[in-house]
KETITI-675710 format. One line per 4 residues: their letters; for each residue x, y, z of C-alpha. Coordinates in pm, 1 decimal. Layout:
N
A> X/Y/Z; ... .
END
This chain:
666
MSFQ> 7873.7/-20934.2/5543.8; 7600.2/-21116.7/5733.3; 7329.1/-20873.7/5613.4; 7188.4/-21044.7/5304.1 .
PNPG> 6817.1/-20958.4/5272.9; 6571.1/-21124.5/5040.1; 6314.0/-20950.9/4819.3; 6005.2/-20863.4/5022.1 .
DELI> 6182.3/-20851.3/5362.4; 6053.4/-20567.2/5577.3; 6276.5/-20321.0/5763.3; 6151.2/-20063.6/6012.7 .
INDE> 6374.2/-19758.0/6004.7; 6284.2/-19441.9/6196.9; 5926.8/-19573.9/6246.6; 5882.2/-19616.3/5868.7 .
VYVV> 5823.5/-19959.2/5711.9; 6022.6/-20040.6/5398.9; 6029.3/-20347.3/5176.0; 6348.6/-20476.6/5010.5 .
GSHP> 6314.2/-20437.6/4633.4; 6355.8/-20716.9/4381.8; 6620.2/-20701.5/4110.3; 6449.2/-20639.4/3772.1 .
AAPG> 6680.6/-20883.3/3593.1; 6675.3/-21149.8/3867.9; 6339.6/-21153.5/4054.3; 6465.5/-21395.5/4320.1 .
LAYA> 6745.3/-21163.3/4433.8; 6744.0/-20835.6/4621.5; 6808.0/-20523.5/4416.3; 7164.8/-20434.9/4521.2 .
QAGR> 7461.3/-20252.6/4369.8; 7815.4/-20301.6/4502.6; 8065.7/-20015.9/4525.5; 8412.3/-19953.5/4661.8 .
QGIV> 8288.8/-19871.2/5013.6; 7979.3/-20087.2/5050.8; 7659.6/-20227.8/4899.5; 7347.3/-20023.6/4819.6 .
YQLL> 7004.5/-20193.1/4855.0; 6674.8/-20064.0/4717.5; 6400.1/-20014.5/4978.0; 6044.8/-19954.8/4853.8 .
DKSG> 5776.6/-19763.8/5038.1; 5471.6/-19966.5/5144.5; 5260.7/-19752.5/4913.3; 5475.0/-19856.6/4616.2 .
APHK> 5527.9/-19497.6/4493.3; 5855.1/-19492.8/4291.2; 5959.0/-19143.8/4403.2; 5942.3/-19256.8/4769.5 .
AKAL> 6194.1/-19537.8/4722.2; 6507.1/-19525.2/4936.6; 6863.3/-19649.0/4902.6; 7020.4/-19820.8/5202.5 .
KVFF> 7398.6/-19810.9/5181.3; 7560.1/-20075.5/5402.0; 7931.3/-20006.0/5443.0; 8210.6/-20257.9/5461.7 .
PKFR> 8366.6/-20276.1/5813.4; 8659.5/-20052.7/5716.0; 8427.6/-19766.4/5620.4; 8186.7/-19778.3/5918.5 .
IPAM> 8289.0/-19446.6/6067.9; 8099.3/-19284.8/6359.3; 8187.7/-18938.7/6222.0; 7949.9/-19021.3/5935.0 .
VYQS> 7674.1/-18877.3/6154.8; 7848.6/-18539.4/6179.5; 7931.3/-18547.9/5808.8; 7571.5/-18623.4/5706.9 .
EHME> 7440.1/-18334.9/5915.8; 7655.3/-18095.3/5713.8; 7566.3/-18264.5/5383.5; 7197.0/-18199.4/5445.2 .
SYGD> 7234.0/-17836.1/5335.0; 7373.4/-17945.2/4995.3; 7075.0/-18169.1/4918.4; 6892.1/-17874.2/4760.0 .
IPGL> 7154.4/-17848.4/4482.9; 7015.7/-18015.7/4167.6; 7201.9/-18343.1/4119.7; 7290.7/-18390.8/4488.2 .
QVCK> 6967.3/-18532.5/4630.5; 7163.1/-18819.5/4792.4; 7296.2/-18560.6/5041.3; 6954.1/-18578.2/5209.3 .
RDVL> 7039.7/-18877.9/5423.7; 6989.0/-19039.4/5762.9; 7258.6/-19240.5/5941.6; 7151.8/-19546.2/6146.2 .
TPER> 7293.8/-19500.3/6497.9; 7276.5/-19717.1/6812.6; 7077.0/-19445.1/6989.7; 6799.0/-19414.2/6729.3 .
NGDL> 6805.6/-19760.1/6569.7; 6941.7/-19980.2/6847.2; 6687.4/-20263.3/6807.7; 6746.7/-20295.0/6431.7 .
IAKQ> 7125.8/-20281.4/6468.9; 7110.7/-20544.1/6743.7; 6940.3/-20780.6/6495.1; 7158.7/-20674.3/6200.1 .
PDLL> 7500.5/-20551.7/6325.5; 7612.2/-20475.1/5968.4; 7364.7/-20185.6/5961.7; 7573.1/-19986.1/6211.8 .
YAVL> 7623.9/-19637.3/6058.3; 7446.9/-19743.9/5738.7; 7301.8/-19454.9/5538.5; 6940.1/-19414.5/5421.6 .
MPWV> 6896.6/-19176.0/5127.5; 6677.0/-19125.1/4817.9; 6696.7/-19393.5/4548.4; 6817.5/-19256.5/4213.4 .
YGKT> 6659.6/-19423.3/3909.8; 6829.9/-19465.2/3573.8; 7155.8/-19606.7/3442.8; 7506.8/-19487.6/3522.3 .
WFDC> 7734.9/-19315.9/3274.9; 7948.1/-19629.9/3307.8; 7657.0/-19829.8/3161.1; 7630.9/-19584.7/2869.7 .
LTEQ> 8001.1/-19624.5/2794.4; 8003.1/-20004.6/2806.1; 7688.8/-20030.6/2589.0; 7873.1/-19830.2/2317.7 .
SRLE> 7550.7/-19690.8/2176.5; 7579.6/-19349.3/2014.7; 7370.8/-19068.3/2167.4; 7172.2/-18807.5/1988.6 .
PSDS> 7342.3/-18463.3/1989.4; 7053.9/-18318.4/2191.3; 7096.0/-18589.5/2459.2; 7473.8/-18540.2/2470.2 .
LALA> 7433.8/-18166.0/2514.0; 7164.1/-18204.3/2782.7; 7380.8/-18442.1/2989.5; 7698.6/-18233.7/2954.6 .
RSLA> 7512.4/-17912.3/3037.9; 7352.1/-18071.1/3347.4; 7685.4/-18203.1/3478.7; 7849.9/-17863.4/3422.9 .
AIGS> 7564.9/-17691.3/3610.3; 7599.4/-17931.1/3905.4; 7976.7/-17878.9/3919.8; 7938.5/-17500.9/3894.9 .
AMEQ> 7687.7/-17491.9/4182.5; 7916.6/-17710.0/4394.2; 8221.7/-17493.0/4323.7; 8028.3/-17182.0/4424.6 .
KGVA> 7969.1/-17341.8/4766.1; 8329.3/-17463.5/4798.8; 8226.9/-17828.8/4765.6; 8382.4/-18110.3/4559.1 .
HCDL> 8279.4/-18475.1/4505.3; 8645.3/-18600.5/4509.2; 8567.7/-18931.2/4331.5; 8399.6/-18818.0/4011.4 .
SAPN> 8392.0/-19108.9/3764.4; 8152.4/-19289.0/3528.9; 8009.7/-19530.7/3794.1; 7932.3/-19237.3/4028.0 .
VMIP> 7736.7/-19037.6/3767.0; 7372.9/-19150.5/3749.1; 7154.0/-19060.5/3448.6; 6784.8/-19029.8/3552.8 .
FFSE> 6746.8/-18875.7/3205.4; 6733.7/-19233.3/3066.2; 6511.0/-19376.5/3341.8; 6212.8/-19586.6/3238.4 .
VELP> 6032.4/-19493.6/3562.1; 5808.0/-19189.7/3548.2; 5960.4/-18934.4/3785.6; 5829.1/-18602.5/3919.9 .
EGVS> 5896.2/-18285.6/3723.0; 6215.7/-18096.7/3799.1; 6435.2/-18404.5/3845.3; 6793.1/-18333.9/3735.4 .
PVEL> 6904.9/-18523.1/3419.6; 7227.3/-18612.0/3605.5; 7274.0/-18714.2/3969.8; 7597.8/-18774.1/4163.7 .
VDVE> 7624.3/-19065.3/4408.8; 7893.1/-19203.2/4645.4; 7944.3/-18866.2/4813.7; 8115.5/-18998.6/5129.2 .
QMYS> 8450.9/-18848.7/5018.0; 8297.6/-18503.0/4960.5; 8519.8/-18203.0/5032.0; 8397.2/-17901.2/5224.7 .
TKMD> 8562.8/-17655.6/5458.5; 8305.5/-17762.3/5719.7; 8398.4/-18131.7/5701.4; 8692.1/-18324.4/5843.0 .
RPDT> 8950.7/-18477.6/5611.1; 8878.7/-18852.3/5560.0; 9123.4/-19103.4/5709.0; 9156.0/-19276.6/5370.6 .
LLAG> 9181.2/-19064.1/5056.5; 9095.1/-19200.9/4712.8; 9335.7/-19130.5/4426.2; 9066.4/-19107.0/4159.9 .
SPGY> 8923.3/-19371.4/3928.4; 9112.2/-19515.3/3627.3; 9036.5/-19323.7/3311.4; 8948.1/-19005.0/3501.7 .
AAHR> 9244.9/-18940.1/3732.8; 9510.5/-18688.5/3627.2; 9841.4/-18878.2/3620.7; 10028.1/-18592.5/3786.6 .
TVHS> 9810.7/-18615.6/4102.5; 9701.7/-18980.7/4096.5; 9939.5/-19084.4/4377.5; 9868.9/-18798.1/4618.4 .
GLWS> 9495.9/-18850.5/4679.9; 9209.7/-18611.3/4602.6; 9053.1/-18384.3/4865.0; 9028.8/-18018.6/4769.5 .
SYAD> 8788.3/-17775.3/4609.2; 8960.8/-17837.9/4271.7; 8939.2/-18216.6/4290.2; 8656.4/-18254.8/4032.8 .
RFAG> 8784.8/-18026.7/3758.2; 8997.4/-18272.4/3557.9; 8760.9/-18570.2/3591.8; 8465.0/-18343.7/3517.3 .
AVII> 8632.6/-18217.0/3199.9; 8692.0/-18575.4/3081.3; 8330.3/-18683.1/3152.1; 8184.7/-18373.7/2982.0 .
AEML> 8408.1/-18442.6/2679.9; 8292.3/-18806.5/2680.8; 7926.3/-18702.6/2693.7; 7968.2/-18464.2/2400.8 .
GWSD> 8186.0/-18706.0/2205.3; 7937.6/-18990.0/2249.2; 7724.1/-18839.7/1975.2; 8011.3/-18916.7/1732.5 .
QTVV> 8033.3/-19280.3/1623.3; 8408.3/-19243.4/1559.9; 8464.8/-19160.0/1927.4; 8237.3/-19444.4/2041.0 .
DRAW> 8422.5/-19699.0/1827.1; 8764.9/-19589.5/1957.8; 8672.0/-19608.4/2329.5; 8905.0/-19811.5/2550.8 .
GESY> 8628.5/-19996.1/2741.2; 8503.8/-19898.3/3087.9; 8607.3/-19539.6/3009.9; 8702.1/-19366.7/2688.5 .
FDQH> 9067.7/-19329.1/2793.8; 9303.2/-19592.5/2928.4; 9462.4/-19471.1/3253.9; 9811.8/-19518.6/3105.4 .
EMQT> 9745.3/-19258.5/2834.8; 9602.1/-18987.5/3060.3; 9747.1/-18642.2/2978.6; 9962.4/-18780.7/2696.0 .
PSER> 9935.6/-18699.7/2321.9; 9769.7/-19032.2/2242.5; 9557.0/-19132.7/1944.4; 9232.3/-19125.6/2144.5 .
YYIL> 9310.8/-18774.6/2267.0; 9349.2/-18642.7/1912.8; 9030.2/-18818.5/1798.4; 8820.2/-18673.4/2082.9 .
RKSL> 8973.3/-18325.9/2046.8; 8908.3/-18323.0/1673.2; 8547.2/-18436.7/1729.6; 8483.8/-18163.0/1987.9 .
ESRW> 8630.3/-17894.9/1762.8; 8449.3/-18000.5/1444.6; 8109.5/-18071.4/1606.4; 8088.7/-17835.2/1904.7 .
GSRL> 8331.1/-17554.7/1822.4; 8688.0/-17446.1/1893.9; 8598.1/-17277.2/2226.5; 8485.3/-17607.4/2374.6 .
SELF> 8785.6/-17789.5/2230.8; 9020.6/-17532.7/2384.6; 8870.9/-17592.9/2730.9; 8938.4/-17964.7/2693.6 .
VRAW> 9296.7/-17896.8/2577.4; 9351.4/-17672.9/2882.8; 9239.6/-17948.8/3118.2; 9437.5/-18219.0/2936.9 .
ESQD> 9763.1/-18019.2/2935.5; 9724.6/-17870.8/3285.8; 10008.7/-17911.6/3532.8; 9776.7/-17913.7/3837.4 .
LSSC> 9404.6/-17932.8/3910.5; 9368.7/-17560.7/3981.6; 9482.3/-17488.7/3622.4; 9187.7/-17681.4/3475.8 .
PTFG> 8883.7/-17485.4/3355.8; 8611.7/-17423.5/3612.2; 8271.5/-17583.8/3567.7; 8134.3/-17233.6/3523.3 .
EWFV> 8344.0/-17188.8/3207.4; 8208.0/-17516.4/3069.2; 7850.6/-17418.6/3153.5; 7870.6/-17075.4/2986.3 .
ILKS> 7982.5/-17227.7/2654.5; 7745.6/-17526.3/2674.6; 7455.2/-17292.5/2750.6; 7521.5/-17107.0/2425.0 .
LSPE> 7527.7/-17422.9/2209.8; 7238.6/-17582.9/2025.8; 7216.8/-17943.7/1901.7; 7093.4/-17817.1/1564.1 .
QVPP> 7432.5/-17661.4/1492.1; 7611.8/-17996.4/1521.5; 7704.4/-18127.3/1175.4; 7652.3/-18497.1/1097.6 .
AEPE> 7952.3/-18712.3/1182.1; 8177.6/-18777.9/881.7; 8250.5/-19141.2/802.4; 8593.2/-19238.4/919.1 .
AKEE> 8854.9/-19290.3/648.0; 9006.3/-19633.9/645.1; 9365.7/-19665.6/765.6; 9396.7/-19289.4/815.6 .
APVA> 9581.0/-19119.7/1098.0; 9345.0/-18934.8/1333.6; 9510.6/-18595.3/1297.0; 9753.1/-18480.4/1031.1 .
AAPP> 10078.2/-18406.6/1210.3; 10335.3/-18143.3/1118.6; 10682.7/-18234.9/990.3; 10909.3/-18342.1/1275.3 .
VAVV> 11141.6/-18043.0/1258.9; 10879.4/-17773.2/1198.7; 10681.7/-17579.9/1458.6; 10305.7/-17650.5/1453.9 .
SRPA> 10125.5/-17330.0/1367.8; 9760.5/-17432.1/1391.0; 9558.7/-17235.7/1651.0; 9412.1/-17556.7/1796.5 .
VAAS> 9751.6/-17663.3/1929.3; 9909.8/-17324.9/1990.2; 9821.8/-17349.3/2357.1; 10010.4/-17675.8/2385.1 .
AVVV> 10345.3/-17539.5/2263.5; 10440.5/-17405.3/2605.1; 10347.3/-17732.7/2774.1; 10553.0/-17934.0/2524.9 .
EGAR> 10855.0/-17712.2/2582.7; 10808.8/-17734.9/2957.3; 10782.3/-18113.3/2936.2; 11094.2/-18147.3/2719.0 .
GDKA> 11325.6/-18397.8/2880.5; 11060.1/-18575.2/3090.5; 11205.1/-18924.9/3071.8; 10889.5/-19103.0/3193.0 .
IMDR> 10676.7/-18946.2/2917.3; 10939.9/-19009.1/2649.6; 10984.1/-19373.8/2749.6; 10610.5/-19435.0/2745.6 .
LFRE> 10565.7/-19269.7/2404.9; 10867.4/-19454.0/2262.6; 10732.3/-19792.4/2376.4; 10382.8/-19710.6/2246.5 .
AREL> 10524.2/-19612.3/1905.9; 10729.2/-19932.2/1886.8; 10424.7/-20143.9/1975.9; 10212.0/-19971.8/1711.7 .
EEAG> 10488.1/-20017.6/1453.6; 10521.6/-20388.6/1536.1; 10141.6/-20426.8/1524.6; 10141.0/-20307.3/1163.1 .
KPEA> 9993.8/-19960.7/1231.6; 10249.1/-19725.9/1071.0; 10012.8/-19424.9/1058.9; 9945.4/-19433.1/1434.1 .
ALEV> 10313.2/-19505.6/1506.8; 10416.9/-19205.2/1293.7; 10175.2/-18983.8/1488.9; 10321.5/-19093.2/1824.7 .
YRSL> 10679.6/-19053.8/1695.3; 10599.1/-18699.1/1587.9; 10454.7/-18624.8/1933.0; 10764.4/-18775.4/2097.3 .
YHFT> 10995.6/-18561.5/1880.3; 10881.1/-18243.3/2060.3; 10978.4/-18391.8/2400.2; 11337.0/-18484.8/2304.6 .
EEGS> 11644.3/-18271.5/2373.6; 11790.3/-18087.9/2074.9; 12067.7/-18295.7/1917.0; 12024.4/-18587.0/2162.2 .
PLQV> 12072.9/-18949.1/2042.9; 11703.1/-19017.0/2109.5; 11603.7/-18724.4/1886.1; 11826.2/-18859.6/1607.7 .
EVQA> 11672.2/-19206.1/1645.2; 11316.9/-19066.9/1651.3; 11389.3/-18850.0/1347.9; 11524.3/-19153.7/1163.3 .
AIHG> 11211.1/-19353.5/1254.2; 10987.6/-19067.1/1130.5; 11182.9/-19048.0/805.8; 11156.1/-19425.0/756.4 .
LEQL> 10782.2/-19432.0/818.1; 10725.3/-19131.1/591.7; 10913.8/-19307.7/311.8; 10705.7/-19620.5/378.8 .
LEPP> 10376.0/-19429.0/364.4; 10481.7/-19182.3/87.8; 10707.2/-19340.5/-183.9; 10991.1/-19108.0/-294.3 .
HPAE> 10960.5/-18908.8/-620.4; 11175.8/-19007.5/-923.4; 11536.8/-18913.1/-865.9; 11662.2/-18595.0/-1033.1 .
PAKP> 11973.2/-18620.7/-1261.4; 12291.3/-18573.3/-1063.7; 12482.7/-18251.2/-1113.4; 12830.2/-18282.9/-1276.7 .
VWYR> 13134.5/-18293.5/-1057.8; 13301.2/-17952.9/-1024.9; 13611.0/-18049.7/-1216.7; 13390.6/-18165.5/-1506.6 .
SKKV> 13191.2/-17841.7/-1516.2; 13222.4/-17640.7/-1839.1; 13201.9/-17310.3/-1652.3; 13490.8/-17404.5/-1427.7 .
MISA> 13708.4/-17505.3/-1722.2; 13642.0/-17176.4/-1909.9; 13721.5/-16972.4/-1599.4; 14051.2/-17156.7/-1551.3 .
AAAV> 14156.4/-17096.6/-1915.5; 14085.6/-16725.3/-1882.4; 14297.9/-16707.6/-1570.1; 14593.3/-16873.2/-1750.4 .
VILA> 14569.8/-16623.0/-2038.4; 14567.7/-16326.7/-1797.2; 14871.4/-16459.3/-1609.1; 15057.4/-16524.6/-1935.4 .
GTIP> 14985.2/-16170.6/-2060.9; 15176.5/-16008.2/-1775.2; 15515.4/-16166.5/-1865.4; 15622.6/-15957.3/-2178.0 .
TVQI> 15556.6/-15617.8/-2018.1; 15930.2/-15541.8/-1959.2; 16018.9/-15640.0/-2315.6; 15771.0/-15391.7/-2464.3 .
LADR> 15913.6/-15108.6/-2255.6; 16272.1/-15199.6/-2362.6; 16178.3/-15172.7/-2732.8; 16086.2/-14803.3/-2674.4 .
ANTK> 16440.4/-14721.0/-2553.0; 16534.4/-14598.3/-2896.4; 16332.1/-14280.3/-2860.7; 16340.7/-14219.2/-2489.1 .
QLEA> 16639.2/-14405.1/-2345.8; 16647.0/-14232.1/-2009.3; 16275.7/-14262.3/-1961.5; 16289.1/-14622.7/-2059.9 .
ARVA> 16563.5/-14699.2/-1813.9; 16370.3/-14532.9/-1531.5; 16051.3/-14704.0/-1627.5; 16231.9/-15036.2/-1657.4 .
EEQK> 16378.4/-14998.8/-1312.0; 16047.4/-14907.1/-1166.9; 15887.4/-15195.1/-1350.3; 16138.8/-15436.0/-1205.9 .
KQEA> 16058.0/-15311.8/-857.7; 15685.0/-15344.8/-924.1; 15733.1/-15691.4/-1065.5; 15940.0/-15799.7/-768.2 .
QRQA> 15679.5/-15654.5/-535.6; 15402.5/-15827.9/-731.8; 15585.9/-16160.7/-722.1; 15640.5/-16123.6/-347.1 .
EEAA> 15273.1/-16044.6/-295.6; 15178.3/-16339.1/-515.8; 15408.0/-16569.0/-319.8; 15257.7/-16444.2/8.0 .
RLKA> 14905.4/-16494.4/-133.1; 14990.5/-16846.8/-247.0; 15142.7/-16926.2/90.8; 14834.1/-16789.6/267.3 .
EEER> 14611.4/-16989.1/33.5; 14807.5/-17303.4/111.1; 14782.7/-17234.9/482.5; 14406.5/-17175.1/449.8 .
KAKE> 14361.0/-17501.0/257.3; 14567.1/-17684.0/516.6; 14351.0/-17540.7/794.5; 14034.3/-17629.1/603.1 .
AEAL> 14162.6/-17983.3/550.6; 14246.4/-18006.8/919.6; 13903.2/-17868.7/1016.0; 13737.0/-18111.1/775.6 .
ALAE> 13930.9/-18400.5/927.7; 13829.2/-18286.6/1278.0; 13466.4/-18254.7/1165.9; 13473.5/-18602.9/1015.2 .
KKAA> 13631.1/-18737.0/1333.6; 13368.1/-18560.8/1546.5; 13090.9/-18689.9/1323.4; 13228.8/-19043.0/1358.6 .
EEKA> 13246.0/-19003.5/1737.9; 12889.5/-18867.4/1749.6; 12769.5/-19155.4/1535.9; 12941.1/-19401.7/1770.8 .
QQEA> 12783.5/-19223.8/2069.0; 12441.2/-19235.9/1904.0; 12477.6/-19606.7/1835.0; 12586.5/-19665.0/2195.6 .
AAVK> 12293.9/-19453.0/2317.9; 12056.0/-19654.8/2101.2; 12190.6/-19977.6/2250.9; 12160.4/-19829.2/2597.9 .
QAQN> 11807.9/-19713.2/2517.9; 11713.4/-20065.6/2418.9; 11868.9/-20197.7/2739.2; 11679.0/-19936.6/2940.4 .
GAEL> 11360.4/-20048.3/2769.3; 11427.8/-20406.4/2876.9; 11507.1/-20288.6/3229.7; 11184.8/-20086.1/3237.3 .
TAQE> 10987.7/-20393.6/3130.7; 11147.5/-20593.3/3412.2; 11075.0/-20312.1/3656.9; 10712.3/-20299.1/3545.6 .
KQQQ> 10680.1/-20674.0/3602.7; 10832.1/-20632.8/3948.7; 10593.9/-20346.7/4023.2; 10296.7/-20554.4/3905.8 .
EAAR> 10409.0/-20845.3/4124.3; 10455.1/-20610.2/4419.9; 10108.7/-20463.5/4358.6; 9959.8/-20814.8/4343.5 .
KELQ> 10128.3/-20909.9/4671.9; 10010.7/-20588.2/4831.7; 9654.3/-20655.9/4716.0; 9673.1/-21011.4/4851.5 .
AKYD> 9803.5/-20873.6/5180.2; 9504.6/-20637.2/5191.3; 9267.1/-20930.4/5135.2; 9441.9/-21124.9/5414.5 .
RQAK> 9417.7/-20829.1/5649.5; 9049.2/-20792.6/5562.5; 8987.3/-21159.1/5640.0; 9169.6/-21128.7/5972.9 .
YEQY> 8974.3/-20815.6/6048.9; 8644.0/-20990.2/5983.7; 8755.9/-21281.4/6206.8; 8839.4/-21026.8/6474.3 .
LAWK> 8495.6/-20868.0/6437.5; 8327.9/-21207.9/6478.8; 8537.3/-21280.4/6787.7; 8467.1/-20932.8/6922.2 .
KERD> 8094.5/-20978.2/6864.4; 8093.7/-21312.8/7052.1; 8303.6/-21163.0/7332.7; 8079.2/-20855.4/7361.9 .
ERLA> 7769.9/-21075.8/7380.2; 7931.6/-21289.5/7649.0; 8042.2/-20985.9/7849.8; 7696.5/-20834.5/7810.5 .
AEAA> 7536.6/-21153.0/7947.2; 7779.9/-21158.8/8241.3; 7714.9/-20792.0/8308.7; 7339.1/-20853.8/8302.7 .
AEEK> 7374.9/-21144.5/8549.9; 7588.9/-20928.6/8778.9; 7335.8/-20649.0/8765.5; 7056.3/-20894.9/8852.6 .
RKAE> 7256.8/-21028.4/9148.5; 7325.2/-20680.8/9278.3; 6961.7/-20587.0/9237.5; 6853.8/-20895.5/9434.7 .
EAAA> 7106.1/-20815.1/9709.6; 6985.7/-20458.4/9726.1; 6623.7/-20573.3/9747.1; 6714.7/-20817.5/10023.6 .
AVKA> 6897.4/-20543.4/10212.4; 6599.8/-20313.5/10184.2; 6371.5/-20590.0/10300.6; 6598.9/-20670.4/10595.8 .
KQAA> 6618.6/-20303.5/10687.0; 6240.7/-20278.2/10677.8; 6210.0/-20591.3/10891.3; 6463.5/-20454.6/11140.7 .
AKVA> 6274.0/-20127.4/11156.7; 5953.6/-20318.7/11217.9; 6111.6/-20526.5/11497.1; 6252.4/-20211.1/11657.4 .
SERK> 5911.9/-20048.6/11647.0; 5747.9/-20356.9/11797.2; 6009.3/-20377.5/12073.8; 5963.1/-20012.3/12158.9 .
QKVL> 5588.9/-20071.0/12189.9; 5650.0/-20375.6/12408.5; 5865.9/-20170.9/12643.5; 5591.4/-19913.4/12678.7 .
DLIS> 5327.8/-20184.1/12732.8; 5542.7/-20360.3/12997.7; 5598.4/-20036.7/13188.0; 5223.6/-19970.1/13177.5 .
LYNK> 5136.6/-20322.2/13299.9; 5393.4/-20305.1/13579.1; 5260.6/-19968.4/13697.0; 4903.0/-20102.2/13686.4 .
AYNS> 5004.1/-20412.9/13892.4; 5187.4/-20192.9/14145.6; 4895.8/-19949.2/14183.7; 4645.3/-20234.9/14216.9 .
QEGG> 4855.9/-20397.4/14494.8; 4883.3/-20069.9/14675.4; 4508.3/-20021.8/14643.5; 4438.4/-20365.0/14790.0 .
REDK> 4307.8/-20516.1/14471.7; 4516.5/-20831.7/14464.5; 4319.1/-21000.4/14184.9; 4381.3/-20714.8/13943.4 .
ARSF> 4739.4/-20686.3/14059.7; 4805.6/-21055.3/13985.3; 4621.8/-21023.2/13643.0; 4841.0/-20732.8/13541.0 .
ASQF> 5151.8/-20915.9/13667.4; 5059.4/-21226.5/13461.3; 5011.6/-21013.7/13145.5; 5351.7/-20850.4/13211.8 .
AKLY> 5525.3/-21190.2/13246.4; 5359.5/-21324.1/12931.3; 5455.5/-21017.7/12723.8; 5807.0/-21010.5/12868.9 .
ETDS> 5874.5/-21372.6/12775.3; 5806.6/-21300.9/12405.1; 6146.6/-21120.1/12379.8; 6309.3/-21160.8/12715.2 .
SYLH> 6670.0/-21161.2/12580.9; 6626.4/-20810.8/12442.4; 6389.2/-20667.2/12711.0; 6612.3/-20773.8/12995.5 .
SVGE> 6877.1/-20521.2/12887.1; 6640.8/-20226.5/12842.1; 6657.4/-19983.9/13134.5; 6510.4/-20124.2/13459.6 .
MGYR> 6302.7/-20379.9/13270.7; 6502.9/-20674.2/13410.5; 6443.4/-20547.5/13766.5; 6071.4/-20511.0/13699.6 .
ASSV> 6058.2/-20866.4/13554.4; 6229.4/-21025.9/13857.9; 5992.1/-20833.4/14090.3; 5690.2/-20958.0/13894.6 .
YNYL> 5817.0/-21318.9/13904.2; 5872.1/-21292.1/14282.9; 5520.5/-21149.9/14327.8; 5363.5/-21426.5/14121.4 .
SDSD> 5545.6/-21693.1/14325.7; 5482.2/-21524.1/14666.1; 5160.1/-21335.1/14721.2; 5305.9/-21159.6/15022.2 .
FRLP> 5583.6/-21002.9/14812.1; 5543.6/-20630.4/14771.6; 5616.2/-20485.4/14430.3; 5870.1/-20206.0/14452.3 .
KI> 5795.4/-19865.9/14303.7; 6013.9/-19826.1/13997.6 .
END
């Protein structure tokens, strides 16, 4: 942009004189902060009062929108909400600020608003300095109050992120009483039922955008709920050194791990629960596991709980154990029963089979395992286990990885002595011997009955016959039982063979699935590289289009100036022609008036000459005739054609040349 002021330059805006502020860290440069839509300059009041300082936001060409005037008029009513003082703004328009815009075209539709002192929440994160619990609570409570007031009016910021959250609470400048500890800036994307939908929607900032809505753009009354929950959790967690040390960088979370069961998520959740209570932790879990923005907790829910908390109840942060997993996970095949994660069971079941989540968790676990972090890898594997389909090859592979890591981290106990094989068991051998004795004892039954034939021959014969029948029946039943037993054993052997065959097939399928999984991982890596290359090309194309657009603006500016100069010259020419026409018309009117008077004077002179001749006063008659001829000759070409004036003139000339000529009465 061509607008590049220097410290001390004066700008007159709406009849007020402002001075461009100097950067505190670089006195020779103007105090400016660059954003996604433009650059904000500090303008100081001539009196030097800090609370009268203004911020002049100069937009990049793409974001110079005339509708900004209409939008700012509606924003004015929200400027009374604590934390939204930047809504009290003036837009520089050609009608009100034409002279300034003519000198500085980049100021077209620039916005003048109050300057907010203090650092941004982004600065607090990057400094990685732990906050006092009282400061953390004050900031979180203020942000929740701002969000609650906005939701009650049906308003949303729509780009809530660390750079857009100012902290006057940490300002070194003495400010008036009643200033909000937190202020929101960059409100051009604000949602309201009274405002028009922006042409370009932002998809949220990395580290604060919900991954399920990041591609659709944010513009609704629920747009701030997820990002607000993350920032409030960051503010509260920043009083815990463990959370500060585990931060990703420009935000606590990396965008790739948003709404996933990552290590940072468990650390922050554990910190919130142990230091601020389970109710607050449950709100964060609800937001993190929400399927859409409307399912996230309202800012009012956050504010009610934060209002009831006191920094004195926060216990001191425990020192972090070395090489210890952030949260003790449950065994891979058991259901987690702790209340803190009970709310997540439904979400896990609903997400079962989500291939994108499973692939990301699988890759993250592999990377942690290769990086020599088995505890963290085990935690991610256990999280992944709940997403896998029951009995799937991936579940088998994940279960095997969990088992391997558990054995690595917990050495197995001494092996118990093996139990004896069944055919070497003493109990089995005793039971078999008893069975043989019982079977052998049934053989001499007929012989005993035959020995009693001496006393009761008939009875013995009948009993013997009946015994034979019973024995035959028993032998038949025994044969049938043995045959059935053999058939059962054959079926069991067949079933066992089929089971072994099925197990072998499943094992082969699992191995093939593992190979395919590895191939898919390689394909995903290639796809990610292609996507990154496509994104880079798209970004380069955007830069090229921006450059062309700026060239077009320069050409358009030169053309407009040239056309304006030509139009001004044409207007001057037309004005001169009009003035000349008016002047000519006035001259013609004057000539007509003079000619009319001459006609009247000529008629009067002729009548006087005629009357004098008739009265015998020749000297007067000739004097009047001479005056007539002299006046007539001043415009004879015109007077000759007026009425009988030509006849009168010829009569006068005849009279002047011949004194005996008698003037006719006309």
